N, C-alpha and C positions, 0 to 999 in steps of 0.2 A: 443501540446502533447509531442513534441520530447525533450522538455527541463525538463523532469521528470526523476528523479534518484532513483533509489530503494537502501535503505541502511539497512542492517541487523547489529544490535548491539546486543553485549553481555554485560549486565551490571550486577552489583552484588546485588542492592538493590533498595527500594524505593527511598532512598535519592538520587541515581544517576540517576533514572529514572527522577525524578523532575528537575534535573541538565539537562538533555539531552533535554526534552521537553521545557524548558526555554530558552535555548542557541540558538534555531532556530525555524522557521515556517515550520512544518512539517504536513504532514497526517499520521494517523496512520492506520496499517491493522486492519481488523475486528478481534474480540475476545480479551480475555484478553492475556497478555504476558505469556509465557511458560517457564518453567525453564530447563534447559539442565542438562546433567549428573553431571556437577560441581556445580550445583546450581545457576547458572547465568540466569537471565531473558534474553530470547532470543526475540527480538522485530524487526518488519519491518516496516519501516517507508518511505515515499515519499515525496519528496522534490525537489526544484530547484537545479541546481549544486552549486550555491553560497551558499545555507542554508547546503547541504551536507557537503561541506567542513568545515563550522563551526562545525558539528558534528564529523567529522573525526580528527578535532584538539583536541577533548576531552581527547583523549587517551585510550578509550575504544576499546576492540577488535572490529573490525568492516570488512563488506564485502560491498563494492560499486558496483552497476550494472549501469554503465553509458550509457549503451544502451537500458535501459528499456524503455525509452520513445519512441525510435524508434520501437520497437517491439510493443508497443500498438498502434503506428499509423498504422504499417502493418497489425495488427490484426484487427483494425476498418474498412479496406477494405473489410473484410469477412463478416461485420455484414449487413444484409439485410435491405433495405430502405422501403420494401413492409410492408403495412399497413394489416396485416394478419386478422384483426378484423374488417376491413373495416368501421373505424371511429365508432365503438362500435354496429354495426350491426350484426356482428357474435359474438357469444360465443365462449369463449376458450372452448377446449376439455381437459378432462383428470379429475384427481381426486379432484381437488379443488371446492370449492362452486361456483355455477352459478347462478347469481343473474339477 
């Protein structure tokens, strides 16, 4: 998990978005791209360090968080390994449908 880089890109149009997505193997953040005050699309991508370098070479404004994978690994240790539903014997509590 530590070899994941978070890349934020600002791109001007759909053609540029297609260029970015075809230049490297990446995962996209959830949701549609949002526009900033200048009208550029701001997108968040996740990739290996090698794929991130391909994107930064394209010349678009970008921010790269090379420690993102380390943070994910640290946060993963905070996740419980306990099966709070005891293999399906205990129903979830809350507002959702209970079946």
